C-alpha positions as CSV (number, residue, x, y, z in Angstrom):
1,X,-57.5,-35.3,-122.9
2,X,-58.2,-38.1,-120.5
3,X,-59.2,-37.6,-117.0
4,X,-57.3,-40.2,-114.7
5,X,-56.8,-40.8,-111.1
6,X,-53.2,-42.8,-111.1
7,X,-51.0,-41.1,-108.7
8,X,-49.2,-43.6,-106.8
9,X,-47.9,-43.6,-103.3
10,X,-44.3,-42.6,-104.4
11,X,-45.8,-39.4,-106.3
12,X,-47.5,-38.0,-103.4
13,X,-45.0,-39.0,-100.8
14,X,-42.1,-37.4,-103.1
15,X,-44.3,-34.0,-103.2
16,X,-44.9,-34.1,-99.5
17,X,-41.1,-34.8,-98.7
18,X,-40.1,-31.9,-100.7
19,X,-42.6,-29.4,-99.2
20,X,-40.8,-30.1,-95.9
21,X,-37.5,-29.8,-97.6
22,X,-36.1,-33.2,-97.5
23,X,-36.1,-33.5,-101.2
24,X,-34.9,-31.2,-103.9
25,X,-37.2,-30.5,-106.9
26,X,-36.4,-32.8,-109.6
27,X,-34.5,-35.2,-107.3
28,X,-35.8,-38.7,-106.1
29,X,-36.7,-39.5,-102.3
30,X,-33.8,-41.6,-100.4
31,X,-35.2,-45.2,-100.0
32,X,-35.6,-44.7,-96.3
33,X,-37.1,-41.1,-96.4
34,X,-39.5,-43.1,-99.0
35,X,-40.3,-45.9,-96.3
36,X,-40.9,-43.5,-93.7
37,X,-43.3,-41.2,-95.7
38,X,-45.1,-44.4,-97.3
39,X,-45.8,-45.6,-93.4
40,X,-47.1,-42.1,-92.5
41,X,-49.3,-41.8,-95.5
42,X,-51.0,-45.3,-94.7
43,X,-51.5,-44.6,-91.1
44,X,-53.0,-40.8,-91.9
45,X,-55.5,-42.3,-94.7
46,X,-56.4,-45.4,-92.0
47,X,-56.9,-42.4,-89.4
48,X,-59.1,-40.3,-91.9
49,X,-61.7,-43.0,-92.0
50,X,-62.9,-42.4,-88.5
51,X,-64.8,-39.0,-90.1
52,X,-67.4,-40.9,-91.4
53,X,-69.2,-42.1,-94.5
54,X,-67.1,-40.8,-97.7
55,X,-68.8,-41.3,-101.0
56,X,-66.0,-43.0,-102.6
57,X,-65.7,-45.6,-100.1
58,X,-69.4,-46.4,-100.2
59,X,-70.0,-49.9,-100.6
60,X,-72.9,-52.8,-101.1
61,X,-73.3,-56.2,-100.3
62,X,-76.1,-58.9,-100.3
63,X,-76.1,-61.8,-97.5
64,X,-78.4,-64.6,-98.2
65,X,-80.6,-65.6,-95.4
66,X,-79.9,-69.0,-93.6
67,X,-82.8,-70.7,-91.6
68,X,-81.9,-70.1,-87.5
69,X,-78.9,-68.2,-88.2
70,X,-78.4,-64.6,-86.7
71,X,-75.0,-63.9,-87.4
72,X,-73.5,-63.3,-91.1
73,X,-69.6,-62.4,-91.6
74,X,-69.1,-59.7,-93.9
75,X,-65.8,-60.2,-95.7
76,X,-64.0,-58.1,-96.4
77,X,-64.7,-56.2,-93.3
78,X,-66.0,-53.0,-93.6
79,X,-65.8,-49.9,-91.2
80,X,-69.8,-49.1,-91.0
81,X,-73.0,-50.3,-92.3
82,X,-75.0,-47.2,-93.2
83,X,-78.3,-49.1,-93.8
84,X,-79.5,-52.5,-93.8
85,X,-82.8,-53.9,-95.8
86,X,-84.9,-57.1,-95.6
87,X,-85.4,-58.1,-99.2
88,X,-87.9,-60.8,-99.8
89,X,-88.7,-61.1,-103.5
90,X,-88.6,-57.7,-104.9
91,X,-89.5,-55.9,-101.7
92,X,-87.0,-54.3,-99.4
93,X,-87.9,-53.3,-95.9
94,X,-85.3,-50.9,-93.8
95,X,-83.9,-52.8,-90.6
96,X,-83.7,-50.8,-87.8
97,X,-79.9,-50.1,-86.4
98,X,-79.1,-51.1,-82.9
99,X,-76.1,-50.1,-80.7
100,X,-74.3,-52.9,-79.0
101,X,-75.8,-51.8,-75.7
102,X,-79.4,-52.0,-77.3
103,X,-78.7,-55.5,-78.9
104,X,-77.3,-56.7,-75.3
105,X,-80.4,-55.4,-73.6
106,X,-82.9,-57.6,-76.0
107,X,-84.6,-60.0,-73.7
108,X,-84.7,-62.6,-75.7
109,X,-82.1,-63.0,-78.2
110,X,-83.6,-66.3,-79.6
111,X,-86.8,-64.9,-80.7
112,X,-88.1,-66.1,-83.9
113,X,-89.6,-64.2,-86.8
114,X,-88.7,-62.0,-89.8
115,X,-85.9,-60.0,-88.8
116,X,-86.8,-56.2,-87.8
117,X,-83.3,-55.0,-86.8
118,X,-79.7,-55.1,-86.8
119,X,-76.5,-54.9,-85.1
120,X,-73.1,-54.8,-86.4
121,X,-70.5,-56.3,-84.6
122,X,-67.2,-54.7,-86.0
123,X,-63.9,-56.2,-84.6
124,X,-60.2,-55.5,-85.6
125,X,-60.0,-57.6,-88.4
126,X,-63.7,-59.2,-88.7
127,X,-67.2,-58.0,-89.1
128,X,-70.5,-59.5,-88.3
129,X,-73.9,-58.7,-88.8
130,X,-76.2,-59.8,-86.5
131,X,-80.1,-59.7,-87.0
132,X,-83.0,-60.0,-84.8
133,X,-85.5,-61.8,-84.4
134,X,-84.2,-64.9,-86.3
135,X,-86.0,-66.2,-89.1
136,X,-86.8,-70.0,-88.6
137,X,-86.7,-71.2,-92.3
138,X,-85.5,-69.2,-95.0
139,X,-87.3,-68.8,-98.5
140,X,-84.7,-67.0,-100.7
141,X,-84.8,-63.9,-98.4
142,X,-81.4,-61.6,-98.4
143,X,-80.1,-58.8,-96.4
144,X,-78.9,-56.0,-98.5
145,X,-76.5,-53.7,-96.8
146,X,-74.8,-50.4,-97.7
147,X,-71.6,-49.3,-95.7
148,X,-68.2,-47.8,-95.7
149,X,-65.5,-49.8,-96.9
150,X,-62.1,-49.6,-95.9
151,X,-59.2,-48.0,-97.7
152,X,-56.7,-50.1,-99.3
153,X,-53.4,-50.7,-97.6
154,X,-50.6,-48.7,-98.9
155,X,-47.2,-50.7,-98.7
156,X,-44.9,-49.4,-101.5
157,X,-44.2,-46.6,-103.7
158,X,-46.0,-48.2,-107.0
159,X,-49.3,-48.5,-105.0
160,X,-51.9,-46.7,-106.7
161,X,-53.3,-44.0,-104.0
162,X,-57.1,-45.5,-102.9
163,X,-58.6,-41.8,-103.1
164,X,-60.1,-39.6,-106.0
165,X,-57.8,-37.5,-107.8
166,X,-59.5,-33.9,-105.8
167,X,-58.2,-35.5,-102.6
168,X,-54.3,-35.5,-103.9
169,X,-53.7,-31.9,-102.8
170,X,-55.0,-32.6,-99.3
171,X,-53.2,-35.9,-99.0
172,X,-49.7,-34.2,-100.1
173,X,-50.2,-31.5,-97.6
174,X,-51.5,-33.0,-94.7
175,X,-48.6,-35.7,-95.4
176,X,-46.4,-33.1,-95.1
177,X,-47.8,-31.8,-92.1
178,X,-47.6,-35.5,-90.5
179,X,-44.1,-35.8,-91.8
180,X,-42.8,-32.4,-89.7
181,X,-42.6,-34.8,-86.7
182,X,-39.6,-36.7,-88.4
183,X,-38.5,-34.0,-90.4
184,X,-38.7,-30.6,-88.2
185,X,-38.8,-27.6,-90.7
186,X,-36.9,-24.9,-89.2
187,X,-38.4,-22.2,-90.8
188,X,-41.2,-21.2,-88.5
189,X,-43.1,-19.7,-91.2
190,X,-43.1,-22.2,-93.6
191,X,-44.1,-24.8,-90.9
192,X,-46.8,-22.7,-90.0
193,X,-47.9,-22.3,-93.7
194,X,-47.6,-26.2,-94.0
195,X,-49.9,-26.7,-90.8
196,X,-52.3,-24.1,-92.0
197,X,-52.8,-24.9,-95.7
198,X,-53.2,-29.2,-94.3
199,X,-56.0,-28.0,-92.2
200,X,-57.9,-26.0,-94.6
201,X,-57.5,-28.4,-97.6
202,X,-58.5,-31.2,-95.1
203,X,-61.6,-29.2,-94.2
204,X,-62.4,-29.0,-97.9
205,X,-62.2,-32.8,-99.0
206,X,-64.4,-33.5,-95.6
207,X,-67.2,-31.3,-96.7
208,X,-67.1,-32.7,-100.0
209,X,-66.8,-36.0,-99.2
210,X,-69.5,-36.2,-96.5
211,X,-73.0,-37.6,-97.6
212,X,-75.9,-35.3,-98.2
213,X,-77.6,-36.5,-95.0
214,X,-76.7,-37.4,-91.5
215,X,-78.4,-40.0,-89.6
216,X,-77.4,-39.8,-85.8
217,X,-78.0,-42.7,-83.3
218,X,-76.9,-43.2,-79.8
219,X,-74.0,-45.1,-79.2
220,X,-72.4,-46.5,-76.0
221,X,-69.8,-43.5,-75.6
222,X,-72.0,-40.6,-77.1
223,X,-73.0,-40.3,-80.5
224,X,-72.4,-41.4,-84.2
225,X,-73.7,-41.3,-87.5
């Protein structure tokens, strides 16, 4: 038998709507209910991105170094840069990650030389990697980076969920829990069961999805990793 991960948004939304009693077993969801569920699912998965680097969202990139250039656009935008390396020929050297406050505190941002550190400026729709110091003349160097990509948007029921199959159960239970704001479950015991199961399954996949190590760094508002 094949191993596939091809559940659509419609599949998982229907399961979640069934768990809150909106859809009966064997019956399809109405267009309106499906639309509500899809919007809720998209927002929920986007919010889950705040919980750190997940293995299935790991992505890498390479930026050719340009002389006298400090800023490099990363497109499409990534949520986090976990690490960046300066590559010269076959050799790679780690660059130190700077917070926004640390980058702002640099006394001479126009200092020249081979880069030793970087700051990732993530905005709402763009992401820019800024290196320091700035190399005056480039000679085929690159900046190699590893980060967390964004979860793909969900806009229609036929969209395939951007998550591995081991997340499906947690997604449906947590979606059901979110949908109770729009479709209150009258049975209090059933509502508590949905909430408790959603929390348990969420913790399971978050524990599985985290990297094997953590790198804590000070941020403007506390700590991040």
